[in-house]
MARNUDO-100515 format. One line per field, with one value per residue (C-alpha): residue number from 0; residue in one letter; x, y, z. Coordinates in steps of 0.001 Angstrom, whole numbers. Example, Ala and Ser with C-alpha at 12.3 -4.5 7.8 and 13.67 -1.06 7.14 Angstrom:
BEGIN
k	[0 / 1] $
r	[a / s] $
c1	[12300 / 13670] $
c2	[-4500 / -1060] $
c3	[7800 / 7140] $
***
This chain:
BEGIN
k	[0 / 1 / 2 / 3 / 4 / 5 / 6 / 7 / 8 / 9 / 10 / 11 / 12 / 13 / 14 / 15 / 16 / 17 / 18 / 19 / 20 / 21 / 22 / 23 / 24 / 25 / 26 / 27 / 28 / 29 / 30 / 31 / 32 / 33 / 34 / 35 / 36 / 37 / 38 / 39 / 40 / 41 / 42 / 43 / 44 / 45 / 46 / 47 / 48 / 49 / 50 / 51 / 52 / 53 / 54 / 55 / 56 / 57 / 58 / 59 / 60 / 61 / 62 / 63 / 64 / 65 / 66 / 67 / 68 / 69 / 70 / 71 / 72 / 73 / 74 / 75 / 76 / 77 / 78 / 79 / 80 / 81 / 82 / 83 / 84 / 85 / 86 / 87 / 88 / 89 / 90 / 91 / 92 / 93 / 94 / 95 / 96 / 97 / 98 / 99 / 100 / 101 / 102 / 103 / 104 / 105 / 106 / 107 / 108 / 109 / 110 / 111 / 112 / 113 / 114 / 115 / 116 / 117 / 118 / 119 / 120 / 121 / 122 / 123 / 124 / 125 / 126 / 127 / 128 / 129 / 130 / 131 / 132 / 133 / 134 / 135 / 136 / 137 / 138 / 139 / 140 / 141 / 142 / 143 / 144 / 145 / 146 / 147 / 148 / 149 / 150 / 151 / 152 / 153 / 154 / 155 / 156 / 157 / 158 / 159 / 160 / 161 / 162 / 163 / 164 / 165 / 166 / 167 / 168 / 169 / 170 / 171 / 172 / 173 / 174 / 175 / 176 / 177 / 178 / 179 / 180 / 181 / 182 / 183 / 184 / 185 / 186 / 187 / 188 / 189 / 190 / 191 / 192 / 193 / 194 / 195 / 196 / 197 / 198 / 199 / 200 / 201 / 202 / 203 / 204 / 205 / 206 / 207 / 208 / 209 / 210 / 211 / 212 / 213 / 214 / 215 / 216 / 217 / 218 / 219 / 220 / 221 / 222 / 223 / 224 / 225 / 226 / 227 / 228 / 229 / 230 / 231 / 232 / 233 / 234 / 235 / 236 / 237 / 238 / 239 / 240 / 241 / 242 / 243 / 244 / 245 / 246 / 247 / 248 / 249 / 250 / 251 / 252 / 253 / 254 / 255 / 256 / 257 / 258 / 259 / 260 / 261 / 262 / 263 / 264 / 265 / 266 / 267 / 268 / 269 / 270 / 271 / 272 / 273] $
r	[m / a / s / h / l / r / v / g / f / i / g / l / g / v / q / g / k / p / l / a / r / n / i / v / e / a / g / h / a / l / t / v / y / d / v / r / q / p / p / l / d / e / l / a / a / a / g / a / k / v / a / t / s / c / a / e / v / a / a / a / s / e / l / i / i / i / c / v / v / d / d / k / q / v / i / d / v / l / a / g / a / d / g / v / l / s / r / v / a / p / g / t / t / i / v / v / h / s / t / i / s / p / e / t / m / k / a / a / a / a / m / a / s / e / r / g / a / q / l / v / d / a / p / v / s / g / s / a / k / g / a / e / q / k / t / m / s / f / m / v / g / g / p / r / d / a / v / e / k / c / l / p / i / f / r / i / s / g / p / t / i / t / l / t / g / e / v / g / t / a / t / v / a / k / i / a / h / q / l / v / c / c / v / n / m / m / a / v / a / e / g / l / k / l / g / q / a / a / g / v / s / r / d / i / l / l / e / v / f / n / g / g / f / a / g / s / r / a / s / e / m / w / a / g / l / d / l / h / p / r / a / t / p / i / f / y / k / d / l / s / a / a / l / s / l / g / h / v / v / d / v / a / l / p / a / s / a / l / a / q / q / l / l / t / d / i / l / p / r / i / e / k / d / k] $
c1	[-25370 / -24139 / -26575 / -26824 / -24579 / -24858 / -21975 / -20510 / -18434 / -16299 / -14619 / -16601 / -13851 / -12756 / -12732 / -14828 / -18039 / -18450 / -17324 / -19969 / -22616 / -21867 / -22459 / -25842 / -26967 / -26143 / -28746 / -26664 / -27774 / -25227 / -24451 / -22062 / -20071 / -17871 / -16862 / -18415 / -22158 / -22469 / -21331 / -23543 / -26520 / -25659 / -25414 / -28629 / -30380 / -29025 / -30520 / -27794 / -28353 / -26282 / -24489 / -23331 / -20053 / -17685 / -18973 / -22526 / -21310 / -19653 / -22778 / -24841 / -22420 / -20980 / -18454 / -16861 / -14861 / -12465 / -11328 / -9598 / -6426 / -3534 / -2180 / -3375 / -6909 / -7074 / -6011 / -8378 / -11298 / -10507 / -9382 / -10352 / -13256 / -16420 / -14187 / -15066 / -13429 / -15550 / -18660 / -17461 / -18977 / -16822 / -16699 / -16907 / -14605 / -12872 / -11480 / -8908 / -8723 / -6356 / -2737 / -805 / 2408 / 2600 / 3489 / 356 / -1766 / -380 / -920 / -4516 / -5030 / -3704 / -6080 / -9012 / -8024 / -8112 / -11816 / -12528 / -12651 / -10557 / -8877 / -8381 / -5612 / -7156 / -5744 / -7323 / -6238 / -8364 / -9407 / -12896 / -13199 / -12423 / -14952 / -17647 / -16991 / -16565 / -13064 / -11218 / -8273 / -8004 / -4894 / -6016 / -4217 / -5586 / -7150 / -8687 / -12199 / -12308 / -11049 / -13698 / -16380 / -15194 / -14770 / -18431 / -18340 / -15073 / -16380 / -19201 / -16644 / -14071 / -13024 / -9310 / -8599 / -5087 / -4614 / -1215 / -1006 / -1116 / -2002 / 600 / 1470 / -1294 / -94 / 3461 / 2127 / 173 / 3207 / 5301 / 2521 / 2450 / 6228 / 6015 / 3157 / 5105 / 8383 / 6471 / 4865 / 8265 / 9649 / 6734 / 6910 / 10657 / 10382 / 7662 / 9680 / 12686 / 10731 / 8560 / 11556 / 13148 / 10068 / 7938 / 4295 / 3014 / 499 / 3160 / 5499 / 2773 / 2019 / 5702 / 5907 / 2804 / 3897 / 7230 / 8847 / 8330 / 4585 / 3018 / -306 / 1004 / 1769 / -1437 / -3608 / -1609 / -3807 / -6925 / -5373 / -7675 / -5961 / -7854 / -6382 / -5265 / -3109 / 193 / 21 / -1347 / 1451 / 3986 / 2678 / 2828 / 6398 / 7344 / 5905 / 7957 / 11157 / 10470 / 9845 / 13016 / 14927 / 13374 / 14247 / 17566 / 16677 / 17912 / 15201 / 16948 / 14312 / 11587 / 13511 / 13924 / 10251 / 9242 / 11449 / 10012 / 6325 / 5415 / 6870 / 5487 / 1830 / 1249 / 2802 / 141 / -2526 / -735 / -295 / -4033] $
c2	[-7258 / -10859 / -13560 / -14048 / -16656 / -18835 / -17411 / -18621 / -16379 / -17649 / -15131 / -12028 / -9904 / -6324 / -6713 / -9842 / -8525 / -5472 / -7463 / -10083 / -7420 / -5888 / -9265 / -9939 / -6352 / -6808 / -9560 / -12736 / -15666 / -15582 / -18194 / -17097 / -18648 / -17288 / -18550 / -15412 / -14842 / -11009 / -10708 / -13662 / -11852 / -8698 / -10572 / -12477 / -9142 / -8072 / -11150 / -13803 / -17408 / -18422 / -21774 / -23809 / -24968 / -24419 / -27667 / -26315 / -23215 / -25437 / -27510 / -24374 / -22495 / -22474 / -19774 / -19852 / -16938 / -17366 / -14264 / -15417 / -14324 / -16634 / -19774 / -22138 / -20783 / -21101 / -24754 / -25452 / -23896 / -26019 / -29348 / -29343 / -31179 / -30039 / -28091 / -26814 / -29723 / -32275 / -31197 / -29086 / -29998 / -30503 / -27313 / -25040 / -22014 / -21215 / -17714 / -16923 / -13253 / -13932 / -12786 / -16022 / -17507 / -18347 / -21926 / -22277 / -20788 / -23302 / -26167 / -25037 / -24948 / -28491 / -29708 / -28039 / -29572 / -33058 / -32477 / -31129 / -27491 / -24528 / -22056 / -18364 / -16488 / -13059 / -10986 / -7573 / -4084 / -1323 / -2542 / -2018 / 1532 / 420 / -2403 / -95 / 2563 / -51 / 1124 / -2137 / -3314 / -6975 / -8861 / -12015 / -15160 / -18505 / -20460 / -18129 / -19603 / -19532 / -15948 / -14865 / -16391 / -14284 / -10909 / -9776 / -10463 / -8579 / -5588 / -5168 / -4011 / -2206 / -1243 / -2026 / -5623 / -6618 / -10037 / -11386 / -14853 / -18284 / -19137 / -17685 / -14634 / -12482 / -13357 / -12359 / -9040 / -8417 / -9189 / -6753 / -4173 / -4520 / -4169 / -818 / 349 / -389 / 1138 / 4245 / 4553 / 4219 / 7008 / 9354 / 8683 / 9327 / 12519 / 13853 / 12954 / 14906 / 17933 / 18263 / 17903 / 20802 / 23009 / 22505 / 21464 / 18137 / 19756 / 21880 / 18892 / 16795 / 19660 / 19779 / 15990 / 15875 / 18817 / 17259 / 14003 / 12626 / 12443 / 8995 / 7427 / 7090 / 10816 / 11846 / 9759 / 10262 / 12929 / 10792 / 7342 / 5148 / 1895 / -994 / -2260 / -5411 / -3361 / -4007 / -7839 / -7850 / -5638 / -7637 / -10855 / -9361 / -8130 / -11567 / -13035 / -10573 / -11435 / -15169 / -14787 / -12739 / -15602 / -18111 / -16047 / -14787 / -11072 / -8868 / -6665 / -4495 / -1743 / -4338 / -5866 / -2441 / -1563 / -4814 / -4009 / -481 / -1247 / -878 / 2648 / 3608 / 2620 / 4042 / 7293 / 7465 / 7253 / 9854 / 12242 / 12484] $
c3	[-16037 / -16093 / -14945 / -11216 / -9612 / -6545 / -4535 / -1261 / 977 / 3862 / 6182 / 7109 / 8613 / 8012 / 4217 / 3818 / 5353 / 3081 / 28 / 781 / 1371 / -2025 / -3685 / -2102 / -2663 / -6363 / -6512 / -6352 / -4207 / -1391 / 1256 / 4011 / 6831 / 9607 / 13038 / 14601 / 14830 / 14558 / 10919 / 10004 / 11509 / 9545 / 6249 / 6964 / 7442 / 4035 / 2367 / 2562 / 3629 / 6659 / 6526 / 9509 / 7935 / 5022 / 3532 / 3508 / 1676 / -924 / -1475 / -2148 / -4408 / -7918 / -6964 / -3509 / -2102 / 820 / 2713 / 5899 / 7682 / 6876 / 5212 / 7943 / 7843 / 4045 / 4201 / 7104 / 5204 / 2168 / 3609 / 7291 / 8871 / 7036 / 4665 / 1217 / -600 / 1230 / -713 / -3624 / -6991 / -10103 / -12149 / -9097 / -8971 / -5678 / -5125 / -2436 / -1437 / 1488 / 1288 / 1791 / 423 / -3291 / -2343 / -223 / -3004 / -5506 / -3059 / -2536 / -6325 / -6614 / -3891 / -5635 / -8952 / -7423 / -6719 / -10198 / -9057 / -10218 / -7901 / -8650 / -6836 / -6139 / -3277 / -2778 / -1777 / -311 / 3150 / 4554 / 3225 / -317 / -99 / 1282 / -1364 / -4127 / -5021 / -4353 / -6432 / -7393 / -8483 / -10273 / -11408 / -12538 / -15396 / -17967 / -17877 / -14069 / -14016 / -16534 / -14328 / -11365 / -13050 / -12820 / -9073 / -8599 / -10566 / -8057 / -5473 / -7578 / -11095 / -10857 / -11872 / -12909 / -14499 / -13498 / -15072 / -13453 / -9866 / -7499 / -9574 / -8089 / -4610 / -5553 / -6885 / -3668 / -1490 / -3552 / -3240 / 554 / 689 / -1117 / 1146 / 4316 / 3118 / 1994 / 5429 / 7061 / 4852 / 5576 / 9329 / 9372 / 7304 / 9600 / 12678 / 11378 / 10164 / 13278 / 15592 / 13704 / 14102 / 10970 / 11380 / 10167 / 7805 / 6110 / 5792 / 4162 / 1762 / 833 / 395 / -1795 / -3912 / -4764 / -5792 / -2276 / -2893 / -2566 / -1673 / 1864 / 2173 / 376 / 2691 / 5886 / 7461 / 7079 / 7374 / 9441 / 10332 / 11887 / 15196 / 13358 / 10963 / 12757 / 12723 / 9174 / 7821 / 9856 / 8285 / 4796 / 5290 / 6617 / 3422 / 1360 / 3196 / 2853 / -871 / -1188 / 403 / -2039 / -5133 / -3701 / -3618 / -772 / 782 / 3408 / 3477 / 4053 / 6925 / 8536 / 8002 / 9693 / 12691 / 12955 / 12380 / 16034 / 15886 / 12464 / 12875 / 16367 / 15137 / 12429 / 15120 / 17266 / 14326 / 13579] $
***
């Protein structure tokens, strides 16, 4: 195993908390921060040191991981009052797991560079279950030496690591991934709606889908799909990011637009179908 690192982790939400727990359980010195006390207490019980600010995390860490909700939170964590950049040491690597816009990711990398730090663009896929079972997928973009520093930490939580290139490319890959997930869910929900209305059971329809060309991860996992209550706004945000990126690069995304409009019908139907 690689030598132990002083790791900081900011954002102990649905994915962040189990990812952070994996790191401390692997023997790394971990300092954590979140605006909520319960996950801090859980990580402290697992052996992590609890910080009182993002700045305190930065001062204690050579590798800092940020796993918050959106663009604004990423920038606030980095550049806000008592933010990471106020106390980050030159040579520190900053990892952003959040799914944000490529432009925000590049801006964050530029801010880090001004302080002598390097930023790695590393959105994740797998949700809480993937983190807990250590089957996460990582999309990773950034400077080669900074990426190499992060890889042993990523491998603690999952074997699938795809290197995408420079900062921003991993975020683009994650946005495209989320687009495909949502459109697949829309297709499965619509196929089930049609088949069940015409008298075929859900279980038989899913067996048919998975035995033919219609098979997908969405159809394979449908019967056991366990979506967190925040799934609808998160998928809506990710589809908004896809549509915004499509506008920037002049690519029409009609299926994505429809999936975004129908999300409130698609996701509740998953719950109802269980």
